[in-house]
Kinemage of the C-alpha trace (Angstrom):
@kinemage 1
@onewidth
@group {chain A} dominant
@subgroup {mainchain}
@vectorlist {calphas} color= white
{ca met a 1} P -0.009 0.035 -0.009
{ca val a 2} L 2.681 2.532 0.946
{ca glu a 3} L 4.813 3.120 -2.158
{ca asn a 4} L 8.213 4.870 -2.395
{ca lys a 5} L 6.879 6.679 -5.410
{ca phe a 6} L 4.361 9.533 -4.990
{ca ser a 7} L 3.540 12.928 -6.232
{ca phe a 8} L 2.910 15.990 -4.000
{ca ala a 9} L 1.239 19.402 -4.776
{ca thr a 10} L 0.196 22.155 -2.673
{ca ala a 11} L -0.379 25.970 -2.644
{ca asp a 12} L 2.509 28.077 -4.011
{ca thr a 13} L 2.814 29.788 -0.713
{ca ile a 14} L 1.584 28.832 2.730
{ca ile a 15} L 1.629 31.489 5.520
{ca phe a 16} L 0.677 30.284 8.993
{ca gly a 17} L 0.492 32.219 12.204
{ca trp a 18} L -1.457 34.236 14.698
{ca gly a 19} L -2.392 37.587 13.167
{ca glu a 20} L -1.011 36.778 9.780
{ca arg a 21} L -4.198 38.062 8.024
{ca his a 22} L -2.599 41.491 8.347
{ca thr a 23} L -0.068 40.556 5.655
{ca val a 24} L -2.707 39.780 2.947
{ca ser a 25} L -1.997 43.053 0.989
{ca gln a 26} L 1.627 42.048 0.373
{ca tyr a 27} L 0.511 38.931 -1.382
{ca ala a 28} L -2.424 40.433 -3.190
{ca ala a 29} L -0.286 43.133 -4.517
{ca lys a 30} L 1.664 40.555 -6.587
{ca phe a 31} L -1.426 39.845 -8.663
{ca gly a 32} L -2.778 43.358 -9.342
{ca ser a 33} L -4.639 46.368 -7.919
{ca his a 34} L -8.236 45.153 -7.921
{ca gly a 35} L -9.682 42.020 -6.565
{ca leu a 36} L -12.957 40.232 -5.634
{ca leu a 37} L -13.337 39.627 -1.987
{ca leu a 38} L -15.586 36.707 -1.086
{ca his a 39} L -16.690 36.315 2.545
{ca ser a 40} L -19.488 35.242 4.847
{ca arg a 41} L -21.361 37.863 6.826
{ca ser a 42} L -20.185 36.583 10.095
{ca val a 43} L -16.456 37.388 9.657
{ca lys a 44} L -15.979 40.375 11.850
{ca glu a 45} L -12.416 41.039 10.650
{ca ile a 46} L -13.512 41.893 7.082
{ca pro a 47} L -13.420 45.702 7.609
{ca glu a 48} L -9.851 45.562 8.914
{ca ile a 49} L -8.869 43.258 5.965
{ca val a 50} L -10.391 45.692 3.434
{ca glu a 51} L -8.636 48.647 5.197
{ca thr a 52} L -5.358 46.794 5.072
{ca leu a 53} L -5.757 46.329 1.225
{ca his a 54} L -6.833 49.948 0.688
{ca arg a 55} L -3.760 51.164 2.528
{ca ser a 56} L -1.699 49.382 0.022
{ca gly a 57} L -3.542 50.790 -2.945
{ca ile a 58} L -5.689 47.682 -3.673
{ca ser a 59} L -9.364 47.975 -4.224
{ca val a 60} L -11.869 45.077 -3.813
{ca thr a 61} L -15.386 44.369 -4.765
{ca gln a 62} L -17.084 42.554 -1.855
{ca gln a 63} L -19.350 39.681 -2.343
{ca val a 64} L -21.226 38.296 0.670
{ca leu a 65} L -21.973 34.500 0.454
{ca thr a 66} L -24.581 32.528 2.339
{ca gly a 67} L -24.983 28.748 2.734
{ca glu a 68} L -23.227 26.056 0.966
{ca pro a 69} L -22.079 26.416 -2.682
{ca thr a 70} L -24.646 24.986 -5.108
{ca asp a 71} L -24.365 24.692 -8.823
{ca glu a 72} L -26.901 27.491 -9.252
{ca lys a 73} L -25.071 29.923 -6.979
{ca val a 74} L -21.638 29.163 -8.391
{ca ser a 75} L -22.911 29.472 -11.989
{ca thr a 76} L -24.616 32.740 -11.264
{ca leu a 77} L -21.429 34.155 -9.784
{ca ala a 78} L -19.412 32.985 -12.718
{ca asp a 79} L -21.798 34.670 -15.126
{ca ser a 80} L -21.567 38.012 -13.031
{ca tyr a 81} L -17.855 38.091 -12.810
{ca arg a 82} L -16.473 36.380 -16.018
{ca asp a 83} L -16.397 39.680 -18.032
{ca gln a 84} L -15.360 41.973 -15.203
{ca gln a 85} L -11.758 43.032 -14.663
{ca ile a 86} L -10.510 41.093 -11.673
{ca asp a 87} L -6.817 40.685 -10.967
{ca phe a 88} L -7.376 38.154 -8.141
{ca ile a 89} L -9.862 36.632 -5.828
{ca ile a 90} L -9.661 36.545 -2.060
{ca gly a 91} L -11.819 34.082 -0.015
{ca val a 92} L -12.269 34.608 3.780
{ca gly a 93} L -14.470 32.099 5.425
{ca gly a 94} L -15.147 28.460 6.071
{ca gly a 95} L -15.067 25.663 3.622
{ca ser a 96} L -18.110 26.840 1.707
{ca val a 97} L -16.738 30.271 1.019
{ca leu a 98} L -13.328 28.898 0.080
{ca asp a 99} L -14.655 26.307 -2.229
{ca thr a 100} L -16.874 28.875 -3.961
{ca gly a 101} L -13.844 30.916 -4.542
{ca lys a 102} L -11.851 27.985 -5.917
{ca ala a 103} L -14.581 27.113 -8.405
{ca leu a 104} L -15.173 30.752 -9.317
{ca ser a 105} L -11.478 31.370 -9.903
{ca ala a 106} L -11.377 28.473 -12.488
{ca leu a 107} L -14.799 29.346 -14.166
{ca val a 108} L -14.091 33.124 -14.753
{ca thr a 109} L -11.112 32.182 -16.916
{ca asn a 110} L -12.545 29.214 -18.694
{ca his a 111} L -15.391 28.757 -21.213
{ca gly a 112} L -18.345 26.419 -20.624
{ca thr a 113} L -20.606 25.637 -17.772
{ca leu a 114} L -19.890 24.321 -14.246
{ca leu a 115} L -21.388 20.949 -15.259
{ca asp a 116} L -18.683 20.682 -17.877
{ca tyr a 117} L -16.039 20.479 -15.070
{ca leu a 118} L -17.870 18.565 -12.286
{ca glu a 119} L -17.044 14.949 -11.433
{ca val a 120} L -19.655 12.103 -11.266
{ca val a 121} L -22.676 14.021 -12.542
{ca gly a 122} L -20.808 16.286 -15.075
{ca arg a 123} L -18.367 15.797 -17.844
{ca gly a 124} L -15.218 16.164 -15.800
{ca leu a 125} L -13.441 18.170 -18.423
{ca pro a 126} L -9.925 19.504 -17.681
{ca leu a 127} L -9.445 23.185 -17.532
{ca gln a 128} L -8.096 24.926 -20.609
{ca asn a 129} L -6.898 28.096 -18.971
{ca pro a 130} L -5.121 28.820 -15.610
{ca pro a 131} L -7.520 30.005 -12.805
{ca cys a 132} L -7.611 33.625 -11.690
{ca pro a 133} L -5.077 33.924 -8.871
{ca tyr a 134} L -6.694 32.958 -5.512
{ca ile a 135} L -5.805 33.754 -1.918
{ca ala a 136} L -7.631 31.623 0.731
{ca leu a 137} L -7.996 32.615 4.228
{ca pro a 138} L -9.835 29.937 6.347
{ca thr a 139} L -11.940 31.002 9.366
{ca thr a 140} L -12.591 27.442 10.576
{ca ala a 141} L -10.333 24.541 11.391
{ca gly a 142} L -11.680 22.840 9.229
{ca thr a 143} L -11.710 21.488 5.807
{ca gly a 144} L -8.163 22.335 4.840
{ca thr a 145} L -9.564 23.338 1.436
{ca glu a 146} L -6.995 26.158 1.319
{ca val a 147} L -4.398 23.677 0.167
{ca thr a 148} L -6.547 21.186 -1.818
{ca lys a 149} L -7.268 20.973 -5.620
{ca asn a 150} L -11.081 20.458 -5.413
{ca ala a 151} L -14.089 22.451 -4.632
{ca val a 152} L -17.202 20.628 -3.281
{ca ile a 153} L -20.439 21.720 -4.897
{ca lys a 154} L -23.966 20.706 -4.217
{ca val a 155} L -25.980 19.823 -7.437
{ca thr a 156} L -29.481 20.500 -6.262
{ca ser a 157} L -31.315 18.731 -9.111
{ca lys a 158} L -29.609 15.476 -8.123
{ca asn a 159} L -29.296 16.023 -4.343
{ca val a 160} L -25.653 15.185 -4.266
{ca lys a 161} L -22.351 16.889 -3.472
{ca val a 162} L -19.551 16.436 -6.004
{ca ser a 163} L -16.195 17.999 -6.727
{ca met a 164} L -14.877 20.218 -9.423
{ca arg a 165} L -11.233 19.070 -9.379
{ca asn a 166} L -8.005 20.169 -11.022
{ca ala a 167} L -4.490 20.570 -9.696
{ca ala a 168} L -4.571 24.218 -11.008
{ca met a 169} L -7.337 25.026 -8.571
{ca ile a 170} L -5.047 24.717 -5.506
{ca pro a 171} L -4.993 28.249 -4.155
{ca asp a 172} L -1.998 30.337 -4.983
{ca ile a 173} L -1.729 31.667 -1.417
{ca ala a 174} L -2.968 29.823 1.728
{ca leu a 175} L -2.993 32.288 4.509
{ca ile a 176} L -3.870 30.540 7.779
{ca asp a 177} L -4.424 32.852 10.766
{ca pro a 178} L -5.598 30.784 13.744
{ca glu a 179} L -7.006 34.081 15.361
{ca leu a 180} L -9.810 34.060 12.765
{ca thr a 181} L -11.212 30.872 14.403
{ca val a 182} L -11.504 32.301 17.938
{ca ser a 183} L -15.023 33.545 17.522
{ca leu a 184} L -16.422 30.211 16.286
{ca pro a 185} L -19.300 28.911 18.511
{ca pro a 186} L -18.707 25.486 20.166
{ca thr a 187} L -21.048 23.657 17.749
{ca ile a 188} L -19.010 24.740 14.810
{ca thr a 189} L -15.763 24.277 16.627
{ca ala a 190} L -16.780 20.639 17.178
{ca ser a 191} L -18.095 19.875 13.702
{ca thr a 192} L -15.229 21.488 11.768
{ca gly a 193} L -12.707 20.151 14.240
{ca met a 194} L -14.029 16.561 13.666
{ca asp a 195} L -13.703 17.081 9.967
{ca ala a 196} L -10.067 18.133 10.359
{ca phe a 197} L -9.474 15.180 12.621
{ca ile a 198} L -10.915 12.731 10.206
{ca gln a 199} L -8.860 14.169 7.360
{ca val a 200} L -5.681 13.104 9.042
{ca leu a 201} L -7.108 9.780 9.976
{ca glu a 202} L -8.431 8.504 6.656
{ca pro a 203} L -5.452 9.400 4.486
{ca tyr a 204} L -3.188 7.484 6.894
{ca cys a 205} L -5.087 4.195 6.076
{ca ser a 206} L -6.083 5.015 2.428
{ca arg a 207} L -5.244 3.062 -0.562
{ca asn a 208} L -3.054 5.973 -1.670
{ca ala a 209} L -1.162 6.382 1.594
{ca asn a 210} L 2.504 7.431 0.988
{ca lys a 211} L 5.604 8.344 3.093
{ca met a 212} L 5.027 12.124 2.565
{ca val a 213} L 1.457 12.045 3.787
{ca asp a 214} L 2.319 9.665 6.722
{ca met a 215} L 4.437 12.559 8.135
{ca phe a 216} L 1.468 14.894 8.278
{ca cys a 217} L -0.806 12.183 9.741
{ca arg a 218} L 1.601 11.029 12.409
{ca glu a 219} L 1.695 14.707 13.581
{ca gly a 220} L -1.991 15.492 13.153
{ca ile a 221} L -3.723 12.454 14.626
{ca pro a 222} L -2.410 12.585 18.255
{ca leu a 223} L -2.460 16.440 18.144
{ca ala a 224} L -6.206 16.434 17.176
{ca ala a 225} L -6.993 13.767 19.731
{ca lys a 226} L -5.480 15.897 22.465
{ca thr a 227} L -6.450 19.372 21.341
{ca leu a 228} L -10.023 19.241 20.026
{ca pro a 229} L -11.568 18.544 23.421
{ca ile a 230} L -9.583 21.324 24.953
{ca val a 231} L -10.440 23.987 22.342
{ca tyr a 232} L -14.124 22.967 22.462
{ca his a 233} L -14.179 23.784 26.175
{ca asn a 234} L -11.861 26.735 26.009
{ca pro a 235} L -12.557 28.429 22.743
{ca thr a 236} L -10.318 31.525 23.406
{ca asp a 237} L -7.180 29.443 24.150
{ca glu a 238} L -4.662 30.703 21.643
{ca lys a 239} L -2.409 27.618 21.713
{ca ser a 240} L -5.287 25.174 21.222
{ca arg a 241} L -6.739 27.302 18.335
{ca thr a 242} L -3.283 27.455 16.726
{ca met a 243} L -2.923 23.707 17.066
{ca met a 244} L -6.307 22.849 15.572
{ca ala a 245} L -5.580 25.251 12.612
{ca trp a 246} L -2.312 23.304 12.183
{ca val a 247} L -4.261 20.021 12.133
{ca ser a 248} L -6.702 21.409 9.631
{ca leu a 249} L -3.733 22.300 7.379
{ca leu a 250} L -2.196 18.891 7.801
{ca gly a 251} L -5.418 17.282 6.821
{ca gly a 252} L -5.766 19.475 3.727
{ca leu a 253} L -2.188 18.417 2.665
{ca ser a 254} L -2.927 14.832 3.362
{ca leu a 255} L -6.207 14.427 1.586
{ca ala a 256} L -4.993 16.326 -1.420
{ca asn a 257} L -1.994 13.994 -1.871
{ca ala a 258} L -3.499 10.614 -0.805
{ca lys a 259} L -7.297 9.970 -0.532
{ca leu a 260} L -9.966 9.847 2.094
{ca gly a 261} L -12.241 6.885 2.694
{ca ala a 262} L -15.656 5.697 3.572
{ca val a 263} L -16.482 8.392 6.070
{ca his a 264} L -16.192 11.082 3.397
{ca gly a 265} L -17.517 8.616 0.823
{ca phe a 266} L -20.814 8.784 2.651
{ca ala a 267} L -20.673 12.431 3.616
{ca gly a 268} L -20.924 13.866 0.057
{ca pro a 269} L -24.142 11.909 -0.820
{ca ile a 270} L -25.705 12.508 2.530
{ca gly a 271} L -24.808 16.234 2.504
{ca gly a 272} L -26.523 16.498 -0.794
{ca met a 273} L -29.576 14.929 0.435
{ca phe a 274} L -29.895 16.489 3.912
{ca asp a 275} L -29.188 20.019 5.240
{ca val a 276} L -26.737 18.911 7.889
{ca pro a 277} L -23.198 20.337 8.368
{ca his a 278} L -20.507 18.284 6.726
{ca gly a 279} L -18.417 17.798 9.846
{ca val a 280} L -21.476 16.559 11.856
{ca ile a 281} L -22.048 13.890 9.305
{ca cys a 282} L -18.479 12.858 9.275
{ca ala a 283} L -18.426 12.702 13.038
{ca cys a 284} L -21.583 10.526 13.227
{ca leu a 285} L -20.090 8.050 10.829
{ca leu a 286} L -16.476 7.745 12.112
{ca pro a 287} L -16.919 5.219 14.896
{ca gln a 288} L -18.887 2.626 12.856
{ca val a 289} L -16.665 3.177 9.671
{ca phe a 290} L -13.580 2.701 11.784
{ca lys a 291} L -15.171 -0.449 13.349
{ca lys a 292} L -16.149 -2.006 10.043
{ca asn a 293} L -12.785 -1.298 8.520
{ca ile a 294} L -10.956 -2.924 11.359
{ca val a 295} L -13.013 -6.082 10.783
{ca lys a 296} L -12.462 -6.145 7.063
{ca val a 297} L -8.743 -5.496 7.435
{ca gln a 298} L -8.272 -8.381 9.839
{ca glu a 299} L -10.255 -10.610 7.535
{ca cys a 300} L -8.075 -9.812 4.528
{ca gly a 301} L -4.928 -10.323 6.615
{ca asp a 302} L -3.104 -7.164 5.675
{ca glu a 303} L -0.578 -6.850 8.407
{ca asn a 304} L 0.472 -3.363 7.402
{ca leu a 305} L -3.086 -2.099 7.670
{ca val a 306} L -3.579 -3.910 11.028
{ca lys a 307} L -0.564 -2.050 12.346
{ca arg a 308} L -1.838 1.240 11.043
{ca phe a 309} L -5.181 0.834 12.737
{ca asn a 310} L -3.491 -0.179 15.934
{ca gln a 311} L -1.245 2.760 15.738
{ca ile a 312} L -4.185 5.111 15.460
{ca ala a 313} L -5.542 3.548 18.627
{ca ala a 314} L -2.366 4.085 20.409
{ca trp a 315} L -2.299 7.752 19.404
{ca val a 316} L -5.868 8.511 20.465
{ca leu a 317} L -5.813 6.477 23.641
{ca gly a 318} L -2.304 7.452 24.681
{ca glu a 319} L -1.413 3.750 25.258
{ca asp a 320} L 1.531 1.771 24.024
{ca asn a 321} L -0.090 -1.343 22.626
{ca pro a 322} L -3.797 -1.123 22.478
{ca ser a 323} L -5.924 -3.057 20.045
{ca ala a 324} L -7.653 -0.987 17.369
{ca pro a 325} L -11.293 -1.799 18.566
{ca lys a 326} L -10.575 0.152 21.742
{ca ala a 327} L -10.322 3.270 19.612
{ca val a 328} L -14.018 2.881 18.429
{ca glu a 329} L -15.281 3.447 22.119
{ca trp a 330} L -12.943 6.431 22.285
{ca phe a 331} L -14.482 7.931 19.167
{ca ile a 332} L -17.956 7.260 20.559
{ca ala a 333} L -17.052 9.040 23.846
{ca leu a 334} L -15.533 11.980 21.934
{ca asn a 335} L -18.690 12.439 19.945
{ca glu a 336} L -20.683 12.484 23.247
{ca glu a 337} L -18.384 15.049 24.814
{ca leu a 338} L -18.720 17.249 21.671
{ca ser a 339} L -22.594 16.847 21.647
{ca ile a 340} L -22.490 15.172 18.162
{ca pro a 341} L -25.955 13.693 17.518
{ca lys a 342} L -26.786 10.310 15.932
{ca leu a 343} L -27.872 10.027 12.287
{ca gly a 344} L -31.451 9.353 13.300
{ca gln a 345} L -31.625 12.520 15.378
{ca leu a 346} L -30.623 14.400 12.204
{ca gly a 347} L -33.603 12.908 10.247
{ca ile a 348} L -31.379 10.442 8.338
{ca lys a 349} L -33.239 7.186 8.780
{ca glu a 350} L -33.598 3.689 7.181
{ca pro a 351} L -36.021 4.580 4.415
{ca asn a 352} L -33.246 6.876 3.111
{ca phe a 353} L -30.546 4.265 3.197
{ca asp a 354} L -30.941 2.728 -0.273
{ca ala a 355} L -30.439 6.096 -1.963
{ca ile a 356} L -27.466 6.986 0.329
{ca ile a 357} L -25.768 3.537 -0.389
{ca glu a 358} L -26.327 3.827 -4.172
{ca lys a 359} L -24.707 7.255 -4.372
{ca ser a 360} L -21.981 6.361 -1.769
{ca leu a 361} L -20.736 3.347 -3.715
{ca val a 362} L -19.727 5.563 -6.662
{ca ser a 363} L -18.339 8.501 -4.683
{ca ser a 364} L -14.726 9.470 -5.247
{ca ser a 365} L -13.730 9.279 -1.580
{ca met a 366} L -15.039 5.765 -1.231
{ca lys a 367} L -12.523 4.661 -3.694
{ca gly a 368} L -9.815 5.539 -1.176
{ca asn a 369} L -11.062 3.300 1.591
{ca pro a 370} L -8.424 0.798 2.588
{ca val a 371} L -10.638 -2.195 1.999
{ca leu a 372} L -13.749 -2.735 -0.348
{ca leu a 373} L -17.062 -2.251 1.451
{ca asp a 374} L -20.095 -3.612 -0.167
{ca ala a 375} L -23.737 -2.474 0.061
{ca ala a 376} L -24.430 -4.687 3.096
{ca asp a 377} L -21.409 -3.174 4.880
{ca leu a 378} L -22.581 0.345 4.222
{ca arg a 379} L -26.091 -0.425 5.427
{ca glu a 380} L -24.643 -1.937 8.654
{ca ile a 381} L -22.621 1.287 9.203
{ca leu a 382} L -25.616 3.498 8.690
{ca leu a 383} L -27.903 1.481 10.960
{ca asn a 384} L -25.386 1.694 13.809
{ca ser a 385} L -24.460 5.379 13.367
């Protein structure tokens, strides 16, 4: 599974540190004097970011975004800005804002429609022209999308989330300022934090795991296990916020250069069918996906994978030689501590399972799962989540 050969790609420049948002103008100036600033309404630092840009002679058109990116929203934005003079795009927000920016940066410089470039439900065409320069400032820790090559879009007519994916879509500048996450409420801290956690867990055991990604996961898994509960209960703690922002970055680097697994294989289809936060869906599914994968790995006798699952258990439990199944109970307890509900409490129930399973079996992330899971396996996971 772990090969000596691999490829690795990430943002041209990564800036990480408390208060680093104040340096945005020096990076924007490299691309031109007028940009499009995408942001959510809740980001209270927007006025100071705009002022920082203005002091450097850079003007911006502001576009407030709400909700998750859908094919209609992204297409409308592309139609609006394709013929305008924009030197660069800045995205300030959570995964929804940053993904919108990534898709928009590609669409404004390329012909055709969004569906021409979407995976699974679209044509999956390659980009013909480089995207508009893009600077990503995440306000959650989080999706890690500031260093990945895909943007997740909900196609409303098909009730599914799919990716627009191209290596050129990796943001030019990833500017991670952990201070931007301090104002997150506990519920969002928990859900986005679990997403970040799972994005260092799944690549470590994925079919495309490699030595480069292993380094990030070895750092991120024990750090997330220790830090997420702390930051949930102490949201203004600078050290914990910084460490979770670091985990989020490690997760983005990992998933972009390996693959994810069944948790995210489920999350896209479920997120397209139900108005539930992505991180909550992932957290709900983690314990039972982990449990099922352990069983299947033991059945196939892959000693390397067995060692990897046991290593994860050692990291999260803080023990030397625990068996992997002990980690399942730890994940369940973590969900309880973070007030993560069960799927049924979110309205995701057995009559929905056939449609979820059908879509999940063909999702891109499911292809990265370390072992093959069939429809019966997926149903068991859903029933117990």
